[in-house]
C-alpha positions as CSV (number, residue, x, y, z in Angstrom):
1,M,78.6,175.5,116.6
2,A,79.4,179.4,116.7
3,A,80.1,178.6,120.2
4,D,82.7,175.7,119.6
5,R,84.0,177.7,116.9
6,D,85.0,180.8,119.2
7,R,86.0,178.6,121.9
8,I,88.5,176.7,119.3
9,L,89.5,179.9,118.4
10,E,90.3,181.2,121.5
11,L,92.5,177.8,122.3
12,G,94.2,178.3,119.2
13,L,94.9,181.9,119.7
14,A,96.1,181.0,123.6
15,A,98.3,178.1,122.0
16,L,100.0,181.1,119.6
17,L,100.5,183.5,122.1
18,G,102.1,181.3,124.5
19,L,104.4,180.2,122.0
20,V,105.5,183.8,121.3
21,L,106.1,184.2,124.9
22,V,108.0,181.3,125.3
23,V,110.2,182.1,122.1
24,L,110.5,185.9,123.5
25,A,111.6,184.7,126.7
26,S,114.3,182.7,125.6
27,T,115.6,185.1,122.9
28,L,115.8,188.2,125.4
29,Q,118.7,188.7,127.3
30,P,119.6,192.1,129.6
31,D,122.4,193.6,128.5
32,Y,122.4,195.8,132.0
33,V,122.9,194.9,135.5
34,T,120.0,192.8,137.1
35,D,118.7,192.1,140.5
36,H,118.9,188.3,139.8
37,E,121.3,188.2,142.7
38,T,119.5,190.1,145.5
39,Y,116.4,187.9,144.9
40,E,118.5,184.6,144.2
41,R,119.5,185.3,147.4
42,I,116.4,186.2,148.9
43,G,115.3,182.8,147.9
44,R,118.4,180.6,149.8
45,E,118.6,183.0,152.7
46,F,115.0,183.6,153.3
47,V,115.7,186.9,155.2
48,V,119.1,188.9,154.2
49,P,120.1,190.7,157.2
50,D,121.2,194.5,157.0
51,C,119.6,194.6,153.4
52,S,120.0,197.8,151.4
53,S,117.8,197.5,148.5
54,L,113.5,198.0,148.4
55,H,114.1,194.7,146.6
56,C,114.5,192.5,149.8
57,T,111.0,193.4,151.0
58,R,109.5,192.0,148.2
59,V,110.0,188.2,149.0
60,L,107.1,185.6,148.1
61,V,108.2,185.3,144.6
62,A,111.8,184.4,145.6
63,W,110.9,182.0,148.5
64,V,108.9,179.9,146.2
65,I,110.9,179.8,143.0
66,E,114.1,179.4,144.6
67,H,112.7,176.2,146.2
68,L,111.6,174.6,142.9
69,P,114.0,172.3,141.3
70,G,115.6,173.2,138.1
71,P,118.0,176.0,136.7
72,S,117.4,179.7,138.6
73,L,117.4,181.3,135.2
74,V,114.8,178.8,133.5
75,K,113.2,178.7,136.8
76,W,112.7,182.9,136.6
77,K,111.8,182.8,132.3
78,T,108.8,180.1,133.1
79,Y,107.3,182.5,135.9
80,A,107.2,185.5,133.5
81,V,105.9,183.0,131.0
82,L,103.2,181.9,133.1
83,G,102.5,185.2,134.8
84,N,101.8,187.0,131.8
85,L,99.6,184.2,130.1
86,L,97.2,184.6,133.8
87,A,97.5,188.3,133.6
88,A,96.2,188.2,129.9
89,F,93.5,185.6,131.0
90,G,92.4,188.1,133.8
91,I,92.1,191.2,131.6
92,A,89.8,189.0,129.3
93,R,87.5,188.1,132.1
94,L,88.0,191.3,133.3
95,C,86.7,192.6,129.8
96,R,84.0,190.1,129.6
97,R,82.8,191.2,133.3
98,L,82.6,194.7,131.3
99,G,80.8,193.9,128.5
100,L,83.5,193.9,125.7
101,P,82.5,191.5,123.3
102,R,84.4,189.0,122.1
103,D,86.3,190.5,119.3
104,A,87.7,192.9,121.9
105,V,88.3,190.9,124.2
106,R,90.5,189.0,122.1
107,V,92.5,192.3,121.6
108,A,92.7,192.5,125.0
109,V,94.4,189.5,125.8
110,G,97.1,190.5,123.0
111,M,97.9,194.4,124.4
112,S,98.1,192.8,128.2
113,A,101.0,189.8,127.0
114,L,102.5,191.7,124.5
115,G,102.6,195.0,126.3
116,A,105.8,196.7,127.5
117,G,105.8,195.5,131.0
118,A,104.8,192.2,130.1
119,Q,107.8,191.9,127.6
120,L,110.4,193.6,130.1
121,T,109.8,191.0,132.7
122,L,110.4,188.2,129.7
123,L,113.8,190.3,129.3
124,D,114.6,190.5,133.1
125,P,112.3,188.1,135.1
126,H,114.0,188.4,138.4
127,S,111.2,190.8,139.9
128,S,107.8,190.4,141.3
129,D,106.1,192.4,138.6
130,P,104.7,189.1,136.6
131,F,103.2,187.9,139.9
132,I,101.1,191.4,140.2
133,Y,100.5,191.3,136.4
134,A,98.8,187.9,137.3
135,L,96.8,188.6,140.1
136,V,95.6,192.0,140.0
137,P,92.5,191.6,137.1
138,W,91.4,188.5,139.1
139,I,91.4,190.8,142.2
140,V,89.6,193.5,140.5
141,L,87.3,190.9,138.7
142,W,86.3,189.6,142.9
143,L,85.7,192.8,143.9
144,Y,83.7,194.3,141.1
145,D,81.5,191.2,141.7
146,G,81.5,191.9,145.5
147,R,83.4,189.1,146.6
148,V,85.5,191.4,148.6
149,W,87.3,189.2,151.2
150,P,88.4,186.4,148.7
151,A,89.9,189.4,147.2
152,A,91.7,190.8,150.2
153,I,92.8,187.3,151.7
154,V,94.7,187.0,148.0
155,A,95.9,190.7,148.0
156,A,97.3,190.0,151.9
157,V,99.2,187.2,150.6
158,A,100.0,189.3,147.3
159,V,101.9,192.4,149.4
160,W,104.6,190.1,150.2
161,A,105.6,190.3,146.7
162,K,104.7,193.5,145.9
163,E,102.8,196.5,147.7
164,F,100.8,196.8,144.7
165,A,98.1,194.0,145.8
166,A,96.5,196.5,147.7
167,V,96.2,199.3,145.4
168,P,93.1,197.4,143.8
169,L,91.6,197.7,146.7
170,W,91.5,201.1,147.0
171,V,90.7,201.8,143.6
172,V,87.5,199.5,143.9
173,A,86.7,201.5,147.1
174,A,86.9,204.8,145.2
175,Y,84.9,203.2,142.5
176,G,82.6,202.1,145.0
177,V,82.1,205.5,146.1
178,I,81.4,207.1,143.0
179,A,79.5,204.4,141.7
180,G,76.6,204.6,144.5
181,R,77.4,201.2,145.8
182,P,78.1,201.8,149.7
183,A,78.8,199.0,150.5
184,L,81.2,197.4,148.3
185,A,83.1,200.8,149.2
186,A,82.8,200.2,152.5
187,R,84.0,196.8,152.9
188,S,86.6,197.4,150.0
189,A,88.3,200.2,152.2
190,A,88.1,198.1,155.3
191,A,89.6,195.4,153.4
192,A,92.3,198.2,151.9
193,A,93.1,199.3,155.0
194,L,93.9,196.2,156.8
195,V,95.9,194.9,153.7
196,T,97.9,198.2,153.7
197,T,98.4,197.9,157.6
198,M,100.0,194.4,156.8
199,W,102.1,195.8,154.4
200,V,103.5,198.6,156.7
201,A,103.6,195.9,159.8
202,M,105.7,193.7,157.1
203,Q,108.2,196.8,156.2
204,A,108.4,197.4,159.9
205,W,109.4,194.0,161.1
206,F,112.3,193.6,158.4
207,I,113.3,197.2,159.5
208,L,113.1,196.6,163.4
209,A,114.0,193.2,163.3
210,H,116.9,193.2,160.6
211,N,117.8,196.2,160.2
212,Y,116.6,196.5,156.4
213,T,116.8,200.1,154.7
214,Y,115.9,201.2,151.0
215,G,119.3,202.2,150.6
216,D,119.4,205.1,147.9
217,N,116.7,204.3,146.1
218,P,114.5,207.6,145.3
219,S,110.8,206.0,145.8
220,A,111.5,206.3,149.7
221,N,111.9,209.9,148.9
222,L,108.7,211.5,148.4
223,L,110.1,214.9,149.4
224,D,112.6,214.8,147.0
225,G,111.0,214.5,144.0
226,G,110.6,210.4,144.0
227,Y,111.6,208.4,141.3
228,I,110.3,210.7,138.5
229,V,112.7,212.9,138.9
230,K,115.6,210.2,139.0
231,W,114.5,209.0,135.4
232,V,113.7,211.4,133.9
233,N,117.5,213.5,135.1
234,E,118.5,210.3,134.1
235,L,116.9,210.0,130.3
236,G,116.5,213.8,130.0
237,P,113.4,215.6,129.8
238,A,113.2,215.0,125.1
239,R,114.1,210.7,126.0
240,A,111.5,210.2,128.8
241,A,108.8,211.4,126.5
242,A,110.0,210.0,123.7
243,S,109.9,206.8,126.1
244,L,106.5,206.8,127.1
245,L,105.3,207.8,123.9
246,L,106.9,204.4,122.4
247,H,105.5,202.3,124.6
248,F,102.1,203.7,125.4
249,G,101.5,206.3,123.1
250,P,99.1,204.5,120.7
251,L,97.7,202.5,123.6
252,L,96.8,205.3,125.9
253,F,95.3,207.0,122.8
254,L,92.9,204.4,121.8
255,A,92.0,204.5,125.7
256,V,91.1,207.8,126.0
257,R,89.0,207.6,122.8
258,G,87.6,204.5,124.1
259,W,86.4,206.2,127.6
260,W,83.6,207.7,125.5
261,H,82.9,204.3,123.9
262,S,82.6,202.7,127.0
263,D,79.7,201.9,129.8
264,R,79.5,203.5,132.7
265,P,81.2,200.9,134.6
266,I,84.5,200.8,132.5
267,H,84.0,205.1,132.9
268,L,84.3,205.2,137.1
269,L,86.8,202.0,137.4
270,S,89.0,204.5,135.4
271,L,88.7,207.4,137.1
272,A,88.6,205.4,140.4
273,A,92.3,204.3,139.2
274,L,93.5,207.9,138.5
275,P,94.6,209.0,141.8
276,A,96.7,206.0,142.7
277,L,98.5,206.2,139.1
278,A,99.4,209.5,139.2
279,I,100.8,208.3,142.8
280,F,102.7,205.3,141.4
281,C,104.2,207.3,138.7
282,Y,105.5,209.6,140.5
283,V,107.2,206.6,143.2
284,Q,108.1,204.1,140.3
285,Q,109.5,204.3,136.9
286,P,106.5,205.8,135.5
287,D,106.8,203.0,132.4
288,R,106.6,200.1,135.1
289,A,104.2,202.3,137.2
290,I,101.8,202.4,134.1
291,W,101.7,198.9,133.4
292,N,100.6,198.1,136.5
293,F,97.2,199.5,135.7
294,Q,96.6,197.6,132.6
295,F,93.0,196.5,134.1
296,A,92.2,200.0,133.9
297,I,93.8,201.0,130.5
298,V,93.2,197.7,128.3
299,P,89.0,197.4,128.4
300,L,89.2,200.8,127.5
301,A,91.4,200.5,124.6
302,A,90.0,197.3,123.3
303,R,86.7,198.7,123.2
304,L,87.4,200.4,120.1
305,F,88.4,196.6,118.6
306,A,84.6,195.8,119.1
307,G,83.5,195.3,114.9
308,A,87.2,195.9,113.6
309,R,88.7,194.4,110.7
310,V,90.6,191.2,111.6
311,W,93.4,192.6,110.0
312,E,93.2,195.9,111.4
313,S,93.6,193.7,115.0
314,A,95.9,192.1,113.8
315,A,97.9,194.5,112.2
316,W,97.8,196.9,115.6
317,L,99.0,193.7,117.9
318,V,101.6,193.1,115.5
319,A,103.0,196.9,115.2
320,Y,102.1,196.8,119.3
321,A,104.5,193.8,120.3
322,I,107.4,194.8,117.9
323,T,107.1,198.5,119.3
324,N,107.5,197.2,123.0
325,L,110.6,194.5,122.2
326,P,113.1,195.5,125.2
327,V,115.9,195.2,122.7
328,E,118.9,197.2,121.7
329,G,121.1,197.2,118.5
330,D,121.4,199.4,115.4
331,W,118.5,197.5,113.9
332,R,116.4,198.5,116.3
333,L,115.5,202.1,115.3
334,P,114.3,201.0,111.9
335,I,112.1,198.4,113.2
336,V,110.8,199.7,115.9
337,G,110.2,202.7,114.6
338,T,108.1,201.8,111.3
339,A,106.5,199.5,113.8
340,F,105.4,202.3,115.8
341,V,104.1,204.3,112.9
342,V,102.0,201.3,111.6
343,C,100.1,201.1,115.5
344,A,99.9,204.6,115.6
345,A,98.5,204.6,112.2
346,V,95.8,201.7,112.9
347,S,95.2,203.1,116.1
348,I,94.2,206.7,114.8
349,R,92.1,204.8,112.0
350,I,90.2,202.7,114.0
351,A,89.8,205.7,116.5
352,V,88.4,208.3,113.7
353,T,86.1,205.3,111.8
354,R,83.9,204.0,115.3
355,P,81.0,206.2,115.0
356,A,80.6,209.0,117.4
357,P,78.5,207.7,120.9
358,P,76.1,209.9,122.1
359,W,77.2,212.1,124.4
360,I,75.9,210.9,127.8
361,L,77.8,211.5,130.8
362,D,76.1,210.1,133.9
363,L,79.4,209.1,135.9
364,F,77.4,209.9,139.3
365,A,74.6,208.1,140.7
366,T,72.5,208.4,143.8
367,S,72.3,205.3,145.7
368,T,69.5,203.2,146.4
369,A,71.7,200.9,148.5
370,P,70.4,200.7,152.7
371,L,72.6,202.6,154.9
372,L,75.7,200.2,156.6
373,S,74.8,198.9,160.3
374,A,76.0,200.5,162.9
375,R,78.1,197.3,163.3
376,R,79.8,197.3,159.8
377,V,80.5,201.4,160.7
378,A,82.3,200.2,164.2
379,A,84.1,197.9,162.7
380,I,85.2,199.9,159.7
381,V,86.1,203.1,162.0
382,V,88.2,200.7,164.1
383,T,90.1,199.1,160.9
384,F,91.2,202.8,159.8
385,L,92.6,203.4,163.2
386,I,94.8,200.2,162.9
387,L,95.7,201.4,160.0
388,G,96.4,205.0,161.4
389,G,98.4,203.6,164.0
390,A,100.8,201.5,161.3
391,L,100.8,204.7,159.4
392,A,102.2,206.8,162.4
393,L,104.7,204.3,163.2
394,A,106.0,204.1,159.6
395,A,106.5,208.0,159.7
396,D,108.2,207.6,162.8
397,I,110.3,205.0,161.1
398,T,110.8,207.4,158.1
399,L,111.7,210.2,160.3
400,H,114.4,208.5,162.0
401,R,115.7,207.0,158.8
402,R,116.0,210.6,157.5
403,H,118.1,211.8,160.3
404,D,120.2,208.6,161.8
405,A,122.7,208.5,159.0
406,D,123.7,212.6,159.6
407,G,124.2,211.4,163.7
408,G,120.5,211.6,164.5
409,F,118.9,208.9,166.6
410,N,117.9,206.0,165.2
411,V,114.8,203.7,165.9
412,W,116.7,202.3,168.9
413,G,117.5,205.2,170.2
414,Y,121.4,205.4,170.1
415,R,123.3,207.9,167.5
416,G,123.9,207.0,163.8
417,R,122.7,203.9,161.8
418,V,121.8,200.9,163.4
419,V,125.0,198.8,163.5
420,A,125.2,196.0,161.5
421,H,124.1,192.0,162.2
422,D,128.0,191.4,161.6
423,S,130.0,194.0,162.8
424,L,131.8,194.0,166.1
425,R,130.3,196.3,168.3
426,V,131.9,198.8,170.6
427,A,129.2,200.3,173.4
428,V,129.9,203.9,175.0
429,L,128.6,204.9,177.7
430,G,128.8,208.6,179.7
431,G,128.0,211.6,179.9
432,R,127.2,215.1,177.7
433,R,130.8,214.8,176.3
434,I,129.4,211.1,174.8
435,L,126.3,211.9,174.0
436,G,127.8,214.9,171.6
437,E,125.7,216.8,168.9
438,P,124.5,215.4,165.8
439,Q,127.2,217.8,163.8
440,P,130.4,218.4,163.7
441,P,131.1,214.5,164.1
442,G,131.1,213.4,168.2
443,L,134.0,211.9,170.0
444,V,131.8,208.6,169.3
445,S,131.8,209.1,165.7
446,Q,135.4,210.0,165.2
447,L,136.6,206.9,167.2
448,E,134.7,204.3,165.0
449,T,136.4,206.1,162.2
450,L,140.1,205.2,164.0
451,L,139.0,201.4,164.5
452,N,138.0,201.1,160.9
453,N,141.5,202.7,160.0
454,E,143.4,199.8,158.1
455,R,146.8,201.4,159.0
456,L,146.1,202.0,162.5
457,R,144.6,198.3,162.8
458,G,148.1,197.0,161.5
459,D,150.0,199.2,163.6
460,A,148.1,198.1,166.9
461,G,148.5,194.2,165.7
462,Y,144.9,193.7,164.9
463,V,144.3,191.3,162.5
464,E,140.3,190.7,162.4
465,R,138.7,192.2,159.2
466,R,135.2,192.6,160.1
467,R,134.4,196.2,160.4
468,I,133.4,198.1,164.0
469,D,130.3,199.8,164.8
470,T,130.3,202.1,167.9
471,V,127.0,202.4,169.6
472,N,126.5,205.8,171.1
473,L,124.9,205.2,174.6
474,G,125.6,208.8,176.2
475,E,122.9,211.0,178.6
476,P,122.5,214.1,179.0
477,A,122.9,214.1,182.6
478,D,123.7,211.6,185.8
479,A,125.6,209.3,183.1
480,I,127.2,206.9,185.8
481,L,123.9,206.4,187.7
482,T,122.2,204.9,184.8
483,F,124.9,202.4,183.4
484,Q,123.0,199.3,184.6
485,Q,120.0,200.4,183.4
486,T,121.2,201.3,179.8
487,L,123.5,197.7,180.2
488,D,120.2,196.2,180.7
489,D,118.3,198.6,177.9
490,Y,120.7,197.0,175.4
491,A,122.1,193.9,176.5
492,Y,120.4,192.4,172.9
493,L,123.2,194.1,171.3
494,R,126.0,191.9,173.0
495,P,128.9,194.7,172.5
496,D,132.3,193.3,172.3
497,V,133.5,196.0,173.9
498,V,132.3,198.1,176.7
499,C,133.3,201.7,177.1
500,F,132.6,203.7,180.4
501,Y,133.5,207.5,180.0
502,V,133.5,209.2,183.3
503,G,134.0,212.5,184.4
504,D,131.6,214.6,182.8
505,E,129.3,214.3,185.1
506,M,126.3,217.3,185.0
507,A,122.9,217.3,186.8
508,P,119.6,218.5,184.9
509,A,118.7,221.7,185.9
510,G,116.3,221.8,188.3
511,N,115.2,218.0,188.3
512,A,116.0,215.3,190.5
513,T,118.8,212.8,189.4
514,L,118.0,210.4,186.6
515,R,118.9,207.2,187.4
516,S,116.8,205.1,184.7
517,G,118.7,207.3,181.6
518,W,116.5,209.6,179.4
519,R,115.7,207.0,177.1
520,R,113.4,205.3,179.8
521,R,111.1,208.4,179.9
522,S,109.1,207.0,176.8
523,F,106.9,204.2,177.6
524,L,106.9,202.6,174.2
525,F,110.9,202.5,174.7
526,R,110.8,201.1,178.2
527,T,108.2,198.2,176.9
528,T,109.3,197.6,173.6
529,G,112.7,199.1,173.2
530,Y,111.5,201.2,170.1
531,L,112.4,205.1,171.0
532,P,109.8,207.2,168.8
533,A,111.2,209.8,167.2
534,I,107.7,211.9,166.8
535,P,107.8,213.3,170.8
536,M,111.4,214.7,170.2
537,L,109.9,217.3,167.3
538,W,108.2,218.7,170.5
539,N,110.1,217.7,173.6
540,G,113.4,218.3,171.9
541,Q,116.7,216.3,171.5
542,P,118.2,215.1,174.9
543,E,121.3,217.5,174.1
544,S,119.1,220.1,174.4
545,V,118.0,219.2,177.9
546,P,119.2,222.3,180.2
547,V,122.0,220.9,183.1
548,V,124.3,222.2,185.2
549,P,127.9,221.0,186.6
550,A,126.9,218.7,188.9
551,A,128.3,219.7,192.4
552,I,128.8,215.9,194.0
553,D,129.2,215.5,197.7
554,D,130.7,213.0,199.2
555,A,128.1,210.6,199.9
556,G,127.0,211.4,195.9
557,W,130.4,210.5,195.3
558,R,130.3,207.6,196.8
559,E,126.7,206.3,195.3
560,R,128.4,206.7,191.8
561,V,131.9,204.8,192.7
562,D,129.7,201.9,193.7
563,A,127.5,202.1,190.5
564,L,130.7,202.0,188.2
565,E,132.4,199.5,189.8
566,A,128.9,197.3,189.4
567,A,128.4,198.4,185.9
568,V,132.0,197.3,185.1
569,A,131.3,193.9,186.6
570,Q,128.0,193.6,185.0
571,A,129.3,194.6,181.7
572,R,132.7,191.9,182.0
573,Q,130.1,189.0,182.0
574,G,130.3,189.1,178.7
575,S,132.4,192.0,176.9
576,L,135.7,193.4,177.1
577,V,135.9,196.6,179.3
578,L,137.6,200.2,179.2
579,V,137.1,202.7,182.2
580,A,137.9,205.8,180.9
581,T,138.6,209.3,182.4
582,H,137.2,212.8,181.2
583,P,140.4,215.5,180.5
584,F,141.5,218.2,182.1
585,L,140.1,217.2,185.7
586,A,139.9,219.6,188.6
587,D,142.4,219.0,191.4
588,G,139.6,217.7,193.8
589,E,138.4,215.8,191.0
590,A,141.4,214.0,190.7
591,A,142.3,213.2,193.7
592,R,138.8,211.2,193.3
593,F,139.3,209.7,190.2
594,G,142.9,208.5,191.4
595,A,141.0,206.7,194.2
596,L,138.6,205.2,191.8
597,R,141.5,204.1,189.8
598,A,142.9,202.3,192.4
599,R,139.6,200.7,193.4
600,L,138.6,199.2,190.1
601,T,142.5,197.9,189.7
602,A,142.4,196.5,192.7
603,R,139.2,194.4,191.6
604,F,139.8,193.9,188.0
605,G,143.6,194.6,187.4
606,G,144.4,191.2,187.3
607,D,141.5,190.6,184.4
608,P,143.1,190.8,180.7
609,G,139.5,192.3,179.6
610,F,139.9,195.5,181.6
611,E,141.6,198.1,181.1
612,Y,141.5,202.3,182.7
613,L,142.6,204.5,180.4
614,D,143.7,208.2,182.3
615,L,143.1,210.7,180.0
616,H,142.8,213.7,182.8
617,D,146.5,215.1,181.6
618,I,145.0,216.3,178.2
619,V,144.0,220.0,178.8
620,D,142.4,220.5,175.4
621,L,138.5,218.8,174.5
622,S,139.1,219.4,170.9
623,S,142.2,217.4,170.6
624,P,142.5,214.4,168.6
625,R,144.5,212.7,171.0
626,I,141.5,211.7,173.1
627,A,139.9,209.8,170.4
628,E,142.8,208.6,169.3
629,D,143.8,207.2,172.8
630,L,140.4,205.4,173.1
631,S,141.1,203.6,169.6
632,Q,144.8,202.5,170.9
633,A,142.9,200.9,174.4
634,V,140.2,198.9,172.2
635,F,142.3,197.9,169.9
636,R,144.8,196.6,172.8
637,L,141.7,194.7,174.5
638,L,140.6,193.7,170.8
639,V,144.6,192.1,170.7
640,A,144.6,190.2,173.8
641,R,141.3,188.8,173.2
642,Q,142.7,187.6,169.7
């Protein structure tokens, strides 16, 4: 009879809790700009090319919800309610497994469902948070029971929604170490490494295949203070501290006090979660980050409600729920302030009226478990080597992204940001003059600015509205001989215009002719098209390669003329072509280039998609006229194609 009564009571409380969440989700409306358009677009388009939002990499929930029938907002609100209910039930199961009595478990359910993070998702459901809140307690429970691979499979799917899904695996791996459970530690660590590798690979795929960036999201700026610096700066230190105190003060107070009343498994699980909690408070908005760890916080806080009077539990939960209401208005301060005082007062009463536990701090145990087999050790080592490779790739991409906006080389080996998927592209090939320096902006960067100038577009009669991106494919030496190989390497860009800038030939000091280009010295670039940044840290940037003015004899010149003609013919198969000569040529060079012009004009002169631009009469290499003349020539080609 008692068991039936408890079951009926719990079902009634679950129904009441669900009703409360439905009411909150129906009435709460955000008064700020949310990310709903981003998530709805992800759901419709699957992948959003050139997306500059961190949310674009959190795709799983949007992919599912936006393909369900019904109004979008209703679907997202329903998802938030169900996610928080499932999270609360998961917390309940975890608390029972950790030895909490039923009365404490009931309070834990309310703590989870009515917490600050949960209510925020009812206000703004367009995120992956409800999904993660729902799954993480169950993942921790499965791991605690030694069911590592079911937990790992679920986590591997869930990282497509949010990266936090991998964290419980790392936390339980740390727990296994300090709890004297080496098999659990090793298996959880291996699973964590695999899931993390999958997440890193997913991020790399979005970045490399679809040109995703994190925009100005401070979470990616680990060396500049992460998100916590932005959050504190926006709110101010006093408001930031007050916000944490309001939403988490009573809960964390009870959790700290409950730590001394809890059993060893909860002690160790909470300690294992502390490093990850510190990391996520740094890279994420701290109040949101803390709620991700409800699986470690709530069991500690709820432990003190074992044996509590019904009015104490009810008063605390009601005050706690009101304190966490994400609402604004003149009435908020007195009502929420009063609720906070009540919640804090009941927390203090509960903490001081519980009998003090015996001072036993048996945290670290000596393991009597058998050692891992050599095969398992080898598998774990291989797993971590794979993770190391994935993290090295992530570090290399990060290094590229920190510098490509300032004219450094991007992941595909050309200067500046990766070109947008829908832009019109002008590829510029040439020698040291084109390769340029990251700062100040070089000739190619100046050309891009002019090509996107609305007045110049109008003056030239160019009416298309698409942005024009330039692609700097310059070489430090022997540029003409590398043109065909460079065109092959970057054929996937499908440039609308190819500009060959010739006449500034340099030769590598003391080296043989480089016919394939400096990028192809990288095995990774030759095989994948990805140019690693880390080797350039010790090998030096290509513009630092020692070169001398090329002394080209007649045979060498004929070879270069043949190579240029072949490159023009190759480029003309799908692109408009501009050949421009370097300014201020010496007399002998001017004669050679006069013959070159005659030869190219004889073959391509009747082609409206080809133009030869002679710049040799410009004597000042810093003259803005060089970029201006190049831009006008490009406009002429584009206008002729309109």
